[in-house]
C-alpha positions as CSV (number, residue, x, y, z in Angstrom):
1,X,21.0,-3.7,-6.2
2,X,21.5,-2.5,-2.7
3,X,18.2,-1.3,-2.0
4,X,17.4,-0.2,1.6
5,X,13.8,-0.5,4.0
6,X,12.8,1.2,6.5
7,X,9.7,2.7,8.1
8,X,7.9,5.9,6.9
9,X,9.1,9.1,8.1
10,X,6.8,12.4,7.3
11,X,9.5,14.1,5.3
12,X,8.9,10.7,2.8
13,X,5.3,11.8,2.7
14,X,5.7,13.6,-1.0
15,X,8.0,11.6,-2.6
16,X,5.6,8.9,-1.4
17,X,2.6,11.4,-2.5
18,X,4.8,11.3,-6.0
19,X,4.6,7.6,-6.4
20,X,0.7,7.5,-5.1
21,X,-0.1,9.8,-8.7
22,X,1.9,7.3,-10.7
23,X,0.0,4.2,-9.4
24,X,-3.2,5.8,-10.3
25,X,-1.9,6.3,-13.5
26,X,-0.8,3.0,-14.2
27,X,-4.2,2.0,-12.8
28,X,-6.0,4.2,-15.4
29,X,-7.2,6.8,-12.7
30,X,-5.4,9.6,-12.4
31,X,-7.6,11.9,-12.0
32,X,-8.9,10.2,-8.6
33,X,-6.3,11.1,-6.5
34,X,-7.6,14.1,-4.2
35,X,-5.5,13.6,-1.0
36,X,-3.7,16.5,0.4
37,X,-0.2,16.3,1.2
38,X,-0.7,17.9,4.1
39,X,-4.1,15.5,4.9
40,X,-1.3,12.6,3.8
41,X,1.1,13.9,6.3
42,X,-1.6,14.5,9.2
43,X,-3.1,10.3,8.6
44,X,0.0,9.0,8.6
45,X,2.1,11.5,11.8
46,X,-0.3,13.6,13.0
47,X,-1.6,13.1,16.6
48,X,-4.2,10.1,15.5
49,X,-2.3,8.3,12.7
50,X,-4.0,5.6,10.6
51,X,-1.5,4.1,8.4
52,X,2.2,2.4,8.7
53,X,4.7,2.5,5.3
54,X,7.8,1.0,4.9
55,X,9.5,2.4,2.5
56,X,12.5,1.2,-0.4
57,X,15.6,3.5,-0.7
58,X,18.0,3.3,-3.7
59,X,20.9,5.9,-3.6
60,X,18.6,8.1,-1.7
61,X,15.5,8.1,-3.2
62,X,12.5,6.1,-2.2
63,X,11.6,4.1,-4.9
64,X,8.7,2.5,-4.0
65,X,6.4,1.6,-0.6
66,X,4.1,-0.3,1.1
67,X,1.4,1.5,2.8
68,X,-0.4,-0.6,5.7
69,X,-3.5,-0.5,8.5
70,X,-4.9,-2.4,11.0
71,X,-8.4,-3.6,10.3
72,X,-11.0,-5.1,12.2
73,X,-12.6,-8.2,10.8
74,X,-16.1,-9.7,12.7
75,X,-15.1,-12.8,10.9
76,X,-11.6,-13.0,11.4
77,X,-9.9,-10.7,14.0
78,X,-7.5,-8.0,13.6
79,X,-5.7,-8.3,10.4
80,X,-3.6,-6.3,8.6
81,X,-4.8,-4.3,5.4
82,X,-2.3,-3.3,2.6
83,X,-3.9,-0.5,0.5
84,X,-1.2,0.9,-1.1
85,X,2.2,-0.9,-2.6
86,X,3.9,0.6,-5.4
87,X,7.7,0.2,-7.1
88,X,8.2,3.0,-9.4
89,X,8.3,1.5,-13.1
90,X,12.2,1.8,-13.6
91,X,12.5,-0.4,-10.3
92,X,10.3,-2.9,-11.4
93,X,11.3,-6.3,-11.2
94,X,15.1,-6.1,-9.3
95,X,13.7,-7.4,-5.8
96,X,12.5,-4.4,-4.6
97,X,8.7,-5.3,-4.4
98,X,9.7,-8.7,-2.7
99,X,11.5,-6.9,-0.4
100,X,8.7,-4.7,1.0
101,X,6.6,-7.4,0.4
102,X,7.8,-10.3,2.4
103,X,8.7,-6.4,5.3
104,X,4.8,-6.1,5.6
105,X,4.3,-9.6,5.8
106,X,7.1,-10.0,8.4
107,X,4.7,-7.3,10.3
108,X,1.5,-8.9,10.2
109,X,3.8,-11.7,11.7
110,X,5.2,-10.0,14.2
111,X,2.2,-8.3,15.4
112,X,0.5,-11.5,15.6
113,X,-2.3,-10.1,12.9
114,X,-5.3,-13.2,11.5
115,X,-3.6,-12.4,8.3
116,X,-3.2,-9.9,5.7
117,X,-5.8,-8.3,2.8
118,X,-5.1,-6.4,0.0
119,X,-7.3,-5.4,-3.4
120,X,-5.4,-5.6,-7.0
121,X,-6.9,-5.1,-10.2
122,X,-8.4,-8.1,-12.1
123,X,-6.5,-6.7,-15.8
124,X,-2.8,-6.5,-13.8
125,X,-1.9,-9.9,-14.5
126,X,2.2,-8.5,-13.4
127,X,0.7,-8.2,-9.6
128,X,-1.2,-11.3,-10.1
129,X,1.6,-12.9,-11.6
130,X,3.9,-11.5,-8.6
131,X,1.1,-12.4,-5.8
132,X,0.6,-16.0,-7.1
133,X,4.4,-16.7,-6.0
134,X,3.0,-16.3,-3.0
135,X,0.3,-18.7,-3.0
136,X,-2.0,-15.7,-2.4
137,X,-6.0,-16.1,-2.5
138,X,-8.0,-14.8,-4.6
139,X,-11.4,-13.6,-3.9
140,X,-14.6,-13.5,-5.9
141,X,-18.5,-12.3,-5.4
142,X,-17.6,-9.4,-3.6
143,X,-17.7,-5.9,-5.0
144,X,-16.3,-2.7,-3.8
145,X,-18.6,-0.2,-3.1
146,X,-17.5,3.6,-1.7
147,X,-19.1,7.2,-0.9
148,X,-17.2,10.1,-1.7
149,X,-17.7,12.6,1.3
150,X,-20.2,14.9,-0.8
151,X,-22.8,11.8,-0.4
152,X,-21.9,11.4,3.2
153,X,-25.8,13.0,4.1
154,X,-26.0,12.4,7.6
């Protein structure tokens, strides 16, 4: 299978948002995707971009992507954070995920970041098994916390 990787461009955002919605459905949270295409475009390709991504393309169609940004850990320093990593269902198990994941790992190494981190749902056995092949370490004892835009009152 001839899967090509390349850096995402603004014109990819609409398809990437479709895949984000597919991922949310898979993760049983379809109503949680509230970002608008214009906001997504701006965040990646506006005046002050905050994310970058690689896309996997097969026969001129994006079949997956890995979106990341750089975070700073007071304990570890600069680290690459893999925010979203998805391959559309019809192409899972065909090598696209491996290509994308290893490309992001290469980015972390090339930029000399002090590591890479991401989240995975504890029930997502296919994803957990994929990461285990790379000997990923899974943290316990940490809970995610967040505010919605409306909850930020200060």
